[in-house]
N, C-alpha and C positions, 0 to 999 in steps of 0.2 A: 460358834458353828455358823450362825447366820452371817457374821462378818465375812467369813471365808467364802460362803456361797456367793455373796454379793460381789466380792472381788473376782471370783471365777466368771461371773456373768459379765462384768465389765470387760474382762480380758477377751472374752469371746466376741463381744460387740466391737471392740477396737480391731480385732483381727478381721472381722467381717468387712468393716469399712475400708481398710487398706487393700483388701483384695477384690473390692467390688467391681473394679474395671480390668482386673487382670486378664480376663479371657476375651474381651470384646476387641474386634479388629474392624476398622473401616477403611475404605479406599475410595478414590474418586479419579475419574479420568475424562478428558474431553479435548477437543481441538477447536480452534477458531481459524477457519480458512477463508481468507479474503479473495482468493483466486487471482486473476490477472487484473492489475490495476494500472491505469494510465496517469502518470504523475504530471504529464505536460499540460493537462487541463487546469491544474492549479487548484482544483476543488477537492473537498474531502470525499472519501468513499461513501457508499451507502452503508447503513447500519448493518452489521454482520452479527447475527445471533449465534451462540454456541451453547449447546445443551451439554451439561455436565452430569454424569451419572454417579450416584453415591450409593454404596452398599456396605452394610455392617453384618457381621456374623460373630458367633462365639460368645455372645452376651449370656448373662445368667438367665435361666428360664423364668425367673421372677421379674426381670426387667421389662417394663412396659414400653419404654422408649429410649432412644439414644439422643443425646445432644451432640451435634457436629458443628464445630467452629471452623469455618472455611476462611483461610487467609491467602491472599494473593499479593505478592510483592512486586519488585521490579524485574524479576527474572534475569535475563542476560543484559538488561539495560545498563549502559555505563554511565549515563547521566539521566536523571529523572527527577520529578515529572517533566514531560510525559514519558510513558514507556517507549521502548524502541524495539524494532526487529532488526536483526543484524545480518549483514552479508560481508564478511571480511572486515574491512575498515569503514564500510558504508553503513549508514543508519537510516531506517525509515520510521518516522515517529507515528505512534498510534496511542490510543487510550482504550481502556476497558471500563465499562460502567455496569451498575446493577440493574439499570432500567433502560427500556427502549428509547425514552425521551432524552437519554444521555445527561441526566442532571446530577447523578450520584456516582462518583468513581468507586470502583471496587478496590478495597484496600485490605488491610490485615488487622488482626486483634493484638493490640500492644501487650495484653496480658500473657500472650503465648509467644509472639515473635516480634521482630523489628517491624514497625509499621511501614507501609509504602510511603506515606507522607502524612503530615499532620492533618487531622480532620477527616481522614478516611478510615473506615473500619471494614471488617470482613462481613460475612453472612453467618447467621445462626440458623441451623436446621434442626427441627425436632422430627426424628424418624420413629414412627411406631414399630415396635418389635413384636414378633410372634415366634415362640420357640427359640429365641435368642438371635433372630435374623430380621432384617428389614432393609428397605432401600427407598430412594427417592431420586429426583433430578431437579436441577435448577438451571436457569438460563442466564448467561452473561452476554453483554452487548459491546461489540468493538467498533471502532471507526478509525480509519487511516486519516491523519490530519491533513489539512490543506496547505498550500504554498510550499510544496516540496519538489518543484520542477527539476532541480538539479540532482536528484537522486538517480544514480545510474541503474540501468536495467540489471535484473537478476532476481534470484529467489531469496527472500528475507525471512528469518525465523526468530522466535524467542521461545526457548524452552524454559518453563518455570519450574526449575529444580533447585532454586536457591532456598536458604533456610527461612526466608520470609514468605514462602509459598507452601502452605501445609494444611493438613487436617488435624484438629485436635478434638478428641471425642471422649465421652463418658456416658455411662448408662444410668438410667433412672430406675431404681428398684423399689417396687411397692409404693410408687408415688412419693418417694422421699424428696425433700427439697434438695435440688442440685445447684452447683455453681453455675453462673452464666459466663458467656464467652468474654465479657469484659473484666472478669476477676480471675485471679490466679488461684489454681488449686493443684494440689499434689496428686489428685486422683485422675489426672488427664493423661491419655496416651496420645502420641503424635505420629504422623506419617507425612512424608513429602507428597504434595499434590502433583498428580500427573496431568499437566496441561501444557499445550503447545499452540502458539499463534504463528501463522505463516501467510506470506503474500508474495506474488510474483510481479515485479515492476516490468511492464512490457516495454519493448523497443518501439518507439513511435516517431514519425515525422509529420509535419504539416507544411503545406506549400501554398503560396499565393503570389500573384503577379500583377503589376500595373501595366496598362496599355502603352504601346510604343507609338508615338504620334509624330510623323515627319512634318506635320503642318501643311501649309499651302506651298507648292512648288511652282514657281513662276519661270524657272529656267533650268535647263539641264547642262549648262556650261561647266558646272563644278558639281562635285559630290555633295549630297545633302545628308548630314548626319543628325542623329537623335539617339536618346538613350532612355532606358526604363530600368526596372528592377524586379528581381524575383526574391521573395522573402521565404527563408527556410527556418523552421524550428524543429530541431531533432533532439532526442534524448542525449544526455550528457555522455560524452566519449563515444558516441555511436557514429561510425563512418557512413557517409552517404555520397551519392553521385546525382548530379542534376543534369538532365538532357533536355534539349529543345527539338521538337519534331520538325519535319520538312514542310509543314504547312499544308494548305489545301491541295497543293500540286505535288505533295510528297517529294520535294526536292531532296536528292541524295547528297548534293553539295551545299553545305550551309551558307555559302557565299552567293548562291544562285537561287534563292527563294523567289517566289513570284506573288505579287499582289494583283488582284483581278478587279476590273471595273465592271459596271453593269453591261457594257458593250463588249465584254470579254477581252478587252485589251489587257496586256500583261506588263507589269512594272517590276523589274528585277531589283532585288535588294539583298543584303546579307546581314547576318547577326553574328556578333563577335564577343569574345570574353574580355578583350582589353580595349582601352581607349584609342589605341593606335590602329585598331581594326586589322590586326595581323594574325589573330588567333580565332578561327571560326568556332562557332558554338553550335554543335549538332547533337546527334544521338548515338555516336559510335563510342562506346565505352573505352576509356584510356587513350582515345585519340583526340576527340574534340568535345568532351563533356567536362564539367566542373566537379571536382571532388572536395570534400570537406569533412570536418569532425564536429558533431553536435556538441552544443554547450548548454542545451535546455533553454537558451535564449534565442530570440529571432536574429538571424544572420542575413544580411542584405547582399545579394549578388547582382552586380550591375550588368545590364545587357546593352551592348553598343550596336546600333543599327546604322546602315549606310545604304542610301539610294544612289546608284551610280550615275555618273554624268554620261552625256552622249546618247541618251535614250530619246525615242520619239514615239509618243502616245497621244491619243486623243484626250482632250480635257475630260475630267470625271473624278469620281471618288473611288480610290483603290483601297482594297483591304485584304488581309490574309488572317488566318487563325492558326496560331502556333500553340501546341500543348507543351507545357513545362512539367516534367516528371521527375520526382525524387525517388531514388532507389536506395534501399538500405537493408 
């Protein structure tokens, strides 16, 4: 009779252990939003924190806490590490860390899912439970990596809904010893982590120019030619147009700009798009401007100048200020 009672007691204990996690359910969600990012600088983004909320319910009233194993894999990345955000066939490289100092990559628990990469693990959360429920939050830290100037403009995302991005959880009843995240246990329930990273690569251009110097003119028997350059850097595949203003005299004809001396004498000159000086360069779109497509690298546009022969002016230093504008 005693032997039968002992077997019955063992049967009850085994049944209790296998159902210990049957009711508990945990979920987590969050977003990492980098906002608008300019890749043309070639530098990494600032550190972007993302708060992830975790909640558990349905646990046994006797459960004092829940252990939640958080795993974050590669998500939609096609090649990793590092992780990627995706826009069609275009990729924006970034990484997610456990700490704001960016020393420890956020990974996955190999006991539950495929790890992100060797040497990285997930996070372990101990959530106090009251009447079967409880919650907490944790922070992950992201950064868009440097040297990605050629990434085209657009909105990039990574939805971490792959099998290596999950929550694995179990409850601790009456202070029982429970398995840890780095060991396998059949008493663990799992749910896909709801987490998304996003960034918008902005369309950008930068422009710089060198001075055009005709030097010292001793005679106006012939034209005097000189050249300089305008340097343009625009986002990859971004169309742009470069115009040159009419100078201080607001010349409407690009071939009839004026340089002025301290005595207010005027010296007529022109700016052109070609070395033969047949294509004026002004600010009338589609008529006398220069169009191009950005490559994310500096592009040099030559400016060809000409001071015309046959002019008569007093000796002096002549100058004009022309504004170069890029429109995109």
